[in-house]
N, C-alpha and C positions, 0 to 999 in steps of 0.2 A: 629137774635138782630143780630145788628155789635159793638163791644165791639172796642176805640182803649185807646192803656196806651203802658205806658214808664215801661220794664223792666229793671229792677235794677241790673249789672254787674261790676263786678269787672271791675273800667277803667273808667265807663262810665252807660251809656243808652241803650236799642234796644227800638226801637217804634215797638211796636205789632198791629196786626191787628185779632182779634178772631171775626168768625161768629158764632153761633151758633145755629146750626140750630136743634136739637130737636135726632141729628141721635148716633145710637152707635157705630159709633166712628167717629179719626178723621184723619181729613189728615194734613201736616206742609208741606209749600209749602215753600224754600227756594229761592230765585233766583240766580242771575252768577254776575259777577263782571261787574262791570260798571250798575247795573238791578235793581231793587227796589220792594219793594214788592207790587207794584202794577202793575207791571209787568203780572200778574196772572187775572190780572181785569176780560177780554176779560175769560178768564175758568174757572171763581170760579159759573157762572149759572149752566156748568152742574156735577163742584162736587160738590156743595149745598145738592142737590136730595139726592144725599146717606153721603155724613159728613158733619160736624163741619169741621170751617175752620182755622188754625191760619197760618201766611202771617208775615215777616217781616224784616225789612230794618235791615242789617248787619252791623256788627260795622263797619262807614264812608260810610254807604250809605243811602243817605234818607233823615227821617228827624233820625235817630240811631245818637249818640254821635259819630264826627269821635278827633279822635287824634292827638298834634301837629306832630308827625312824617309823619302821614300818613302812616307811615307800619302796618300793619295789615294780620297775619297767619290764617291758617287752626287752628293746635289747639288751636287759642281761639275758633275760630265761634266752632266749637267741643264741645268743655268744655261750650258755651254759651246755646247750643241745653238740656244743663241734664236741 
């Protein structure tokens, strides 16, 4: 089952894709600079055999909130993972 949702974070929201495959472990896929959660589209079929999968657009990427300054910091990304 695939779920798309907006997760509220300080200053905006993150677009999150959750794939529940009834597996005991979950893998979180985090894209790099200039990418989106869709970066993992071709890998998902392999990982879903063993894991539930969570992927999301980092702040300022894809369908997540963009801020006016265009500045984003790794510290914010780490906080968002909590």
